[in-house]
C-alpha positions as a printed Julia matrix, in Angstrom:
414×3 Matrix{Float64}:
 -239.14  30.25  131.81
 -238.82  33.19  134.2
 -238.74  35.72  131.36
 -241.72  34.11  129.68
 -243.72  34.26  132.9
 -242.75  37.88  133.56
 -243.65  38.79  129.99
 -247.03  37.08  130.2
 -247.94  38.77  133.49
 -246.69  42.18  132.4
 -248.44  42.16  129.02
 -251.71  40.78  130.39
 -251.95  43.52  133.01
 -250.78  46.29  130.67
 -253.16  45.3   127.88
 -256.05  45.64  130.34
 -254.76  49.08  131.37
 -254.54  47.69  134.86
 -252.44  48.89  137.79
 -249.63  51.39  137.24
 -249.28  51.01  133.47
 -252.65  52.74  133.28
 -251.15  55.8   135.0
 -248.15  55.96  132.67
 -250.28  55.41  129.57
 -252.95  57.97  130.51
 -250.54  60.82  131.21
 -248.34  59.97  128.21
 -251.37  59.85  125.89
 -252.52  63.25  127.16
 -249.13  64.75  126.34
 -249.19  63.28  122.84
 -252.74  64.5   122.17
 -252.57  67.96  123.75
 -248.87  68.88  123.8
 -249.0   69.55  127.54
 -249.38  67.77  130.86
 -252.92  67.27  132.1
 -253.63  70.51  134.01
 -256.26  68.84  136.22
 -254.61  67.85  139.51
 -257.65  67.72  141.83
 -260.54  66.15  139.92
 -262.54  63.87  142.25
 -262.74  61.39  139.36
 -259.22  59.98  139.32
 -259.35  58.91  135.68
 -259.63  62.56  134.6
 -256.77  64.04  136.58
 -253.01  63.84  136.2
 -251.83  60.45  137.44
 -248.08  61.09  137.77
 -247.66  64.32  139.76
 -244.82  62.71  141.75
 -242.74  62.0   138.62
 -240.65  64.62  136.88
 -242.61  66.2   133.99
 -240.18  64.72  131.46
 -241.28  61.15  132.27
 -244.74  61.48  130.72
 -243.2   63.35  127.78
 -240.61  60.65  127.1
 -243.3   57.96  127.27
 -245.72  59.79  124.96
 -244.46  58.15  121.7
 -245.33  54.79  123.28
 -249.05  55.6   122.93
 -249.11  56.31  119.19
 -250.47  52.9   118.19
 -252.95  52.48  121.03
 -253.08  50.31  124.12
 -252.09  46.9   122.74
 -248.89  47.99  120.93
 -247.97  50.15  123.92
 -248.44  47.17  126.24
 -246.24  45.06  123.97
 -243.45  47.64  123.87
 -243.64  48.17  127.63
 -243.4   44.43  128.23
 -240.46  44.15  125.86
 -238.65  46.94  127.7
 -239.36  45.24  131.03
 -237.88  41.97  129.76
 -234.78  43.69  128.37
 -234.19  45.41  131.72
 -234.67  42.2   133.69
 -232.46  40.2   131.33
 -229.65  42.73  131.62
 -229.95  42.8   135.41
 -229.74  39.0   135.62
 -226.72  39.01  133.32
 -224.86  41.48  135.55
 -225.89  39.68  138.73
 -224.72  36.34  137.35
 -221.19  37.72  137.62
 -221.91  39.0   141.13
 -222.87  35.47  142.16
 -219.63  33.82  141.09
 -217.03  33.19  143.8
 -213.52  32.34  142.72
 -212.39  29.02  144.17
 -215.85  28.0   145.38
 -217.06  24.53  144.52
 -220.64  25.77  144.02
 -221.9   25.9   140.4
 -221.29  29.34  138.8
 -224.99  30.16  138.47
 -226.09  28.68  141.8
 -226.2   31.97  143.73
 -228.22  33.72  141.01
 -230.67  30.83  140.77
 -231.2   30.73  144.54
 -231.61  34.51  144.79
 -234.05  34.57  141.88
 -236.13  31.76  143.36
 -236.47  33.39  146.78
 -237.22  36.74  145.08
 -240.0   35.32  142.87
 -242.84  36.98  144.86
 -241.19  40.39  144.45
 -240.49  39.77  140.75
 -244.11  38.75  140.21
 -245.4   41.89  141.94
 -243.11  44.07  139.83
 -244.38  42.46  136.64
 -248.01  42.66  137.79
 -247.91  46.34  138.69
 -245.82  47.31  135.63
 -243.94  49.92  137.6
 -240.49  51.2   136.53
 -238.67  49.05  139.11
 -237.04  46.77  136.54
 -235.81  49.8   134.59
 -234.34  51.45  137.67
 -232.56  48.26  138.74
 -231.04  47.8   135.3
 -229.87  51.42  135.08
 -228.25  51.31  138.53
 -226.47  48.05  137.71
 -225.32  49.51  134.38
 -223.85  52.45  136.27
 -222.07  50.15  138.72
 -220.71  48.0   135.9
 -219.36  51.13  134.21
 -217.62  52.21  137.41
 -215.99  48.79  137.7
 -214.67  49.23  134.15
 -213.29  52.68  135.03
 -215.83  54.53  132.88
 -217.11  57.16  135.34
 -218.86  59.38  132.8
 -220.89  56.48  131.47
 -221.65  55.47  135.07
 -222.92  58.96  135.83
 -225.19  58.9   132.78
 -226.82  55.58  133.75
 -227.27  56.61  137.38
 -228.59  60.01  136.27
 -231.22  58.37  134.05
 -232.26  56.13  136.94
 -232.68  59.24  139.1
 -234.8   60.97  136.46
 -237.14  57.99  136.35
 -237.58  57.45  140.08
 -235.69  60.08  142.18
 -234.77  57.46  144.81
 -231.54  56.43  142.99
 -230.36  59.96  143.74
 -229.02  58.43  146.96
 -226.14  57.12  144.85
 -224.95  60.73  144.53
 -224.14  60.52  148.24
 -222.37  57.21  147.69
 -220.3   58.72  144.87
 -219.28  61.56  147.19
 -218.14  59.07  149.82
 -216.23  57.08  147.18
 -214.73  60.31  145.79
 -215.98  59.51  142.3
 -216.2   63.14  141.24
 -216.43  62.59  137.5
 -219.32  60.17  137.89
 -221.01  62.52  140.37
 -220.72  65.51  138.05
 -221.99  63.51  135.08
 -224.94  62.27  137.14
 -225.91  65.85  138.03
 -225.54  67.1   134.45
 -227.56  64.14  133.12
 -230.43  64.84  135.51
 -230.54  68.54  134.64
 -230.24  68.05  130.88
 -232.74  65.17  130.59
 -235.21  66.7   133.04
 -235.2   70.17  131.45
 -234.31  70.16  127.77
 -237.15  67.98  126.37
 -239.87  69.86  128.34
 -238.38  73.22  127.31
 -238.47  72.15  123.68
 -242.04  70.76  123.76
 -243.81  72.72  126.5
 -241.89  76.0   126.41
 -240.19  77.84  129.3
 -243.36  79.05  131.04
 -245.13  75.68  131.21
 -241.88  73.88  132.02
 -241.38  76.14  135.03
 -245.04  75.68  136.07
 -244.87  71.88  135.83
 -241.69  71.74  137.87
 -243.21  73.98  140.55
 -246.17  71.6   140.74
 -243.8   68.64  140.94
 -241.81  70.36  143.7
 -244.92  71.24  145.7
 -246.28  67.69  145.48
 -243.04  65.99  146.49
 -241.63  68.47  149.0
 -244.79  70.02  150.44
 -247.4   67.34  149.77
 -248.08  63.79  151.02
 -244.55  62.56  150.26
 -243.01  65.31  152.38
 -245.44  64.51  155.19
 -244.29  60.9   155.13
 -247.61  59.57  153.84
 -249.04  60.05  157.34
 -252.12  62.15  156.6
 -255.41  60.36  157.27
 -257.1   61.66  154.11
 -254.83  59.71  151.76
 -256.01  56.65  149.85
 -255.76  53.43  151.84
 -252.81  51.92  149.98
 -250.66  54.91  151.0
 -251.29  54.45  154.72
 -252.42  50.87  155.39
 -250.36  47.64  155.58
 -249.34  47.89  151.93
 -247.05  50.84  152.68
 -244.26  49.69  155.0
 -242.14  52.82  154.99
 -240.7   54.21  158.21
 -243.29  57.05  158.51
 -246.2   54.72  157.74
 -245.14  52.07  160.27
 -244.42  54.64  163.0
 -247.81  56.29  162.45
 -249.69  52.98  162.58
 -248.02  52.13  165.9
 -248.1   55.53  167.56
 -250.96  57.63  166.19
 -254.2   56.71  167.94
 -256.37  58.33  165.25
 -254.75  56.44  162.39
 -257.44  54.9   160.16
 -255.38  51.7   159.82
 -253.57  51.68  163.16
 -251.97  48.59  164.64
 -253.98  46.58  167.15
 -251.32  47.27  169.78
 -250.0   50.81  170.1
 -247.29  51.13  172.77
 -247.47  54.94  172.84
 -249.97  57.59  171.82
 -248.63  60.5   169.79
 -250.17  63.15  167.57
 -249.63  63.28  163.82
 -246.87  65.92  163.96
 -244.91  64.03  166.61
 -245.19  60.8   164.61
 -243.79  62.62  161.62
 -240.88  64.03  163.61
 -240.16  60.64  165.18
 -240.02  58.98  161.77
 -237.75  61.75  160.49
 -235.45  61.2   163.46
 -235.28  57.45  162.79
 -234.57  58.12  159.11
 -231.8   60.6   159.93
 -230.25  58.18  162.43
 -230.22  55.35  159.89
 -228.74  57.7   157.27
 -225.93  58.7   159.65
 -225.16  55.04  160.35
 -225.14  54.31  156.62
 -222.78  57.2   155.88
 -220.44  56.25  158.72
 -220.21  52.59  157.71
 -219.66  53.36  154.02
 -217.48  56.45  154.45
 -214.21  54.94  153.23
 -213.3   55.46  149.61
 -212.02  52.59  147.52
 -208.31  53.12  146.74
 -207.54  53.83  143.12
 -206.62  50.63  141.3
 -207.54  48.38  144.22
 -210.49  46.82  142.4
 -208.08  44.84  140.24
 -205.83  43.81  143.13
 -208.17  41.29  144.7
 -211.74  40.02  144.4
 -212.35  40.96  148.05
 -212.19  44.66  147.13
 -214.75  44.14  144.42
 -216.92  42.35  147.0
 -216.84  45.41  149.24
 -217.71  47.64  146.3
 -220.72  45.51  145.32
 -221.87  45.03  148.9
 -222.13  48.79  149.32
 -224.09  49.09  146.07
 -226.53  46.43  147.29
 -226.87  48.25  150.63
 -227.65  51.55  148.9
 -230.28  49.8   146.8
 -231.82  48.6   150.06
 -231.52  52.15  151.4
 -233.61  53.35  148.45
 -236.38  51.16  149.84
 -235.89  51.98  153.51
 -235.81  55.77  152.99
 -238.72  55.9   150.55
 -241.95  57.45  151.91
 -243.82  54.76  149.96
 -242.5   51.2   150.41
 -244.67  48.87  148.35
 -244.01  45.25  147.43
 -243.27  46.02  143.79
 -240.13  47.87  144.93
 -238.71  44.8   146.68
 -237.1   43.61  143.45
 -234.36  46.14  144.21
 -233.23  43.72  146.92
 -232.21  41.18  144.25
 -228.51  42.21  144.2
 -228.38  41.84  147.99
 -229.93  38.38  147.73
 -227.4   37.31  145.09
 -224.52  38.35  147.33
 -226.05  36.65  150.37
 -226.57  33.45  148.38
 -223.0   33.55  147.12
 -221.6   33.86  150.63
 -224.02  31.2   151.89
 -222.68  28.75  149.31
 -219.0   29.49  149.91
 -217.78  26.78  152.28
 -214.31  28.36  152.51
 -215.4   31.23  154.79
 -217.37  30.14  157.84
 -218.54  33.49  159.28
 -219.62  35.0   155.93
 -221.32  31.7   155.09
 -223.37  31.87  158.27
 -224.25  35.51  157.73
 -225.35  34.76  154.18
 -227.6   31.94  155.34
 -229.11  34.07  158.09
 -229.86  36.81  155.56
 -231.59  34.42  153.17
 -233.59  32.92  156.05
 -234.76  36.38  157.12
 -235.82  37.21  153.58
 -237.79  33.95  153.32
 -239.54  34.73  156.59
 -240.44  38.14  155.16
 -241.87  36.51  152.05
 -243.92  34.09  154.16
 -245.2   37.01  156.22
 -246.54  38.54  152.99
 -249.82  36.68  153.57
 -250.32  38.32  156.98
 -251.76  41.81  156.96
 -250.93  42.03  160.66
 -247.24  41.38  159.98
 -247.25  43.89  157.15
 -248.98  46.47  159.35
 -246.01  46.04  161.69
 -243.56  46.69  158.84
 -242.17  43.19  158.47
 -240.55  43.95  155.11
 -239.05  47.19  156.4
 -237.5   45.29  159.31
 -236.15  42.58  157.01
 -234.61  45.15  154.66
 -232.85  46.95  157.51
 -231.61  43.6   158.84
 -230.3   42.58  155.4
 -228.47  45.89  155.09
 -226.88  45.28  158.49
 -225.79  41.77  157.51
 -224.31  43.01  154.25
 -222.44  45.79  156.02
 -221.1   43.12  158.37
 -219.89  41.17  155.37
 -218.42  44.4   154.04
 -216.48  44.87  157.26
 -214.94  41.44  156.81
 -213.93  42.41  153.27
 -212.6   45.78  154.5
 -210.38  44.1   157.08
 -209.03  41.8   154.38
 -208.52  44.75  152.04
 -206.6   46.73  154.7
 -204.17  43.84  155.1
 -203.73  43.69  151.32
 -203.01  47.43  151.16
 -200.36  47.16  153.87
 -198.77  44.22  152.09
 -198.81  46.12  148.78
 -197.15  49.13  150.39
């Protein structure tokens, strides 16, 4: 029933060329028809300019064959791909939700997590973004690591990074876990996939030009400024964007066009940007410190608790993708699904009292965040950002419990 509903919503919106599928289709069709990216980046009429300047040039190129048959077939293929990605993700997460020795039904955690995540799943299907694809690719990479296939893991994580950049945070995680083969494969995959197809189709000169434009947009444009500039479209700066820079600016910048009703301090735009960068750096340091320990070789088969710690960190880094993004929209919240599955599993496990309570608190916070969806005031205040940070903290607390258990197991094994 879930897949049928997602398919119906996705296809209906895509067939109308509505929301983000329109952007993907328009740029991909231009590549197929002209053999180049749309050179118009500044046309006042949005429908005539390039729609994906923040994506690597290869993305529009790879999607160009999708447009050969027109809008309806493209919408059907896009929907099919969305359903395949979601189905795979649910299959992987079904295993995440099983707790050995628990009296809860095997699929209970997945069912609960999926139910509480329905608003986010609906938004992802409605906007037809690449969120389902990214989630599936990250989970495929994690599953490969668990099976001791680091090169395959690097390929999947590299493809996820090509599509959306944000999964590049897993390169940091691989460094901390000392997974050098996976890290190297991820880097090679990104370079090869990002460069070889454009070089073949566009040629060296245009490939270099397109990548310079991509670099300027992402590292010198609105994304680099934290989506703080007042001249951006409303959905980048109003309640719909709940990123750290956007929330800080709405609370602290008196000239913000969509500022909060209550602003405790008055700062200029530059200071708001620096404050948000400081908060981001602080959270990144905390994340690195709390996930700095590598997983001992072979320990994943010693006890399920070690695997729990491994998956908890993956779920936290998926949440970090959201927290550190300069654009935090509701259609990205589906990346919290692995965290919700783990929280539901702990909440159902009556054998461990503290993890059970933490799991229930996490689910309750998420539900409050979903209820707050209807309040623009709550979203202006960054309610989803706060919930995501809180969920990451709860999961890291659960990870600490698993780490303590793992340390005892290591000492016993030695």
